[in-house]
C-alpha positions as CSV (number, residue, x, y, z in Angstrom):
1,X,0.0,0.1,0.1
2,X,2.8,2.4,1.0
3,X,4.0,2.3,-2.8
4,X,0.6,3.2,-4.4
5,X,0.3,6.5,-5.7
6,X,-2.7,8.7,-7.3
7,X,-2.2,7.6,-10.7
8,X,-2.2,3.6,-9.6
9,X,-6.0,3.8,-9.0
10,X,-8.5,5.3,-11.0
11,X,-12.3,5.3,-12.3
12,X,-13.3,4.5,-16.1
13,X,-16.6,6.1,-17.1
14,X,-18.0,5.6,-20.2
15,X,-18.9,9.3,-21.5
16,X,-19.8,8.0,-25.3
17,X,-23.2,9.9,-26.0
18,X,-22.7,12.6,-23.4
19,X,-24.4,15.8,-24.6
20,X,-24.9,19.3,-23.2
21,X,-26.6,19.3,-19.5
22,X,-26.0,17.8,-16.1
23,X,-25.7,13.8,-15.8
24,X,-24.9,11.6,-12.9
25,X,-22.8,8.5,-12.9
26,X,-22.7,5.4,-10.5
27,X,-19.5,4.3,-9.3
28,X,-18.9,1.0,-8.7
29,X,-16.1,-1.6,-7.8
30,X,-15.6,-2.9,-11.4
31,X,-15.2,0.7,-12.7
32,X,-12.2,1.2,-10.4
33,X,-8.8,0.5,-12.2
34,X,-6.4,-0.6,-9.4
35,X,-3.2,-3.0,-9.4
36,X,-4.2,-6.7,-9.7
37,X,-3.3,-7.6,-6.1
38,X,-5.5,-5.0,-4.7
39,X,-9.3,-5.5,-4.1
40,X,-11.8,-2.7,-4.3
41,X,-14.5,-3.3,-1.5
42,X,-16.4,0.0,-1.2
43,X,-16.4,3.3,-3.8
44,X,-16.9,6.6,-1.9
45,X,-18.8,8.8,-3.3
46,X,-20.9,6.2,-5.1
47,X,-21.9,9.0,-7.7
48,X,-20.3,11.5,-9.5
49,X,-22.4,14.2,-11.2
50,X,-20.8,16.3,-14.5
51,X,-22.2,19.1,-16.3
52,X,-21.3,19.1,-19.8
53,X,-21.5,22.1,-22.4
54,X,-21.0,22.9,-25.8
55,X,-17.5,24.5,-27.1
56,X,-18.4,28.0,-28.5
57,X,-15.9,30.3,-30.4
58,X,-16.6,34.2,-30.6
59,X,-15.0,37.4,-31.3
60,X,-14.8,40.1,-28.0
61,X,-14.1,43.7,-28.3
62,X,-11.0,44.7,-26.4
63,X,-11.3,47.7,-23.8
64,X,-8.0,48.8,-23.1
65,X,-6.8,49.6,-19.4
66,X,-5.4,53.0,-19.5
67,X,-3.3,54.1,-16.4
68,X,-0.9,56.9,-15.2
69,X,-0.2,60.6,-14.0
70,X,-1.4,62.8,-16.6
71,X,0.9,65.9,-17.3
72,X,-1.2,69.0,-15.9
73,X,-3.5,70.3,-18.6
74,X,-3.5,67.2,-20.3
75,X,-6.3,64.3,-20.6
76,X,-6.8,61.1,-22.7
77,X,-8.3,62.2,-25.9
78,X,-8.6,58.9,-28.0
79,X,-7.4,55.4,-27.4
80,X,-7.1,53.1,-30.3
81,X,-6.6,49.3,-30.1
82,X,-5.1,47.4,-32.8
83,X,-6.5,44.7,-33.3
84,X,-9.8,45.9,-31.8
85,X,-11.7,42.3,-31.4
86,X,-9.9,38.8,-30.4
87,X,-11.2,35.4,-30.8
88,X,-11.8,33.2,-27.6
89,X,-13.3,29.5,-27.0
90,X,-14.5,28.2,-24.2
91,X,-17.6,26.5,-22.5
92,X,-21.1,28.0,-24.6
93,X,-22.6,29.4,-21.2
94,X,-18.9,31.1,-19.8
95,X,-18.4,32.5,-23.5
96,X,-21.5,33.8,-24.0
97,X,-21.7,35.7,-20.3
98,X,-18.3,37.6,-21.1
99,X,-18.9,41.2,-22.3
100,X,-14.9,42.1,-23.4
101,X,-11.5,41.2,-23.2
102,X,-9.4,43.8,-21.5
103,X,-5.5,44.5,-21.7
104,X,-3.0,44.6,-19.1
105,X,-2.5,48.1,-18.0
106,X,-0.9,50.9,-20.1
107,X,0.9,53.1,-18.0
108,X,0.6,56.8,-20.1
109,X,2.5,58.9,-17.4
110,X,4.7,61.6,-19.3
111,X,2.6,61.2,-22.5
112,X,2.2,64.7,-24.1
113,X,1.1,64.0,-27.6
114,X,0.6,60.1,-28.3
115,X,2.2,56.9,-27.3
116,X,1.8,53.3,-28.9
117,X,2.3,50.6,-26.4
118,X,2.5,46.9,-27.0
119,X,0.3,44.9,-24.4
120,X,-1.7,41.6,-24.3
121,X,-5.6,41.1,-23.9
122,X,-7.1,38.6,-21.6
123,X,-10.2,37.3,-20.2
124,X,-10.7,37.0,-16.5
125,X,-12.5,33.4,-16.5
126,X,-10.0,31.0,-16.6
127,X,-12.2,28.3,-18.7
128,X,-11.9,30.8,-21.8
129,X,-9.1,30.8,-23.7
130,X,-7.9,33.5,-26.1
131,X,-7.4,32.0,-29.7
132,X,-4.3,32.9,-31.2
133,X,-2.8,35.2,-28.4
134,X,-1.0,38.0,-30.3
135,X,0.5,41.5,-28.8
136,X,-1.8,44.2,-29.2
137,X,-1.2,47.9,-30.0
138,X,-2.8,50.3,-27.7
139,X,-2.4,54.1,-29.2
140,X,-3.4,56.8,-26.6
141,X,-3.8,60.5,-28.1
142,X,-3.6,63.0,-25.4
143,X,-5.1,66.4,-25.7
144,X,-4.7,69.5,-23.9
145,X,-7.7,70.1,-21.6
146,X,-9.7,73.5,-22.0
147,X,-8.3,76.1,-19.8
148,X,-11.2,77.4,-17.4
149,X,-12.2,81.1,-17.4
150,X,-13.1,82.9,-14.3
């Protein structure tokens, strides 16, 4: 028993014909694969519940995160992301629920005219993957704030 590892004992469940939705599988001793000199007496838990979802591919808008201390009298005029959309893949329900991808923070401190920054986009849901991840170019165009008259 001391030499048993986690991969030495495992359950085999037939997933043929599994479709979208929840499904419960009964676990019995005959489904447990273990070394020949070990006898399975009881399986706990005796059931396993799985949720199946279709896979979905979708394009999402990229929302840039711009941070920094702007020079006095300046504000962000425009932000351009290239490419403006990325493609993601994941479980249908999760992909449908996501609104947009966001970029890593782009620090524009000290930018007076315009600056282009290379960054990445991501989706916070770990079950959703970015297909073909590639760097994005975020161009931030600053503008002089209108002076206030007294």
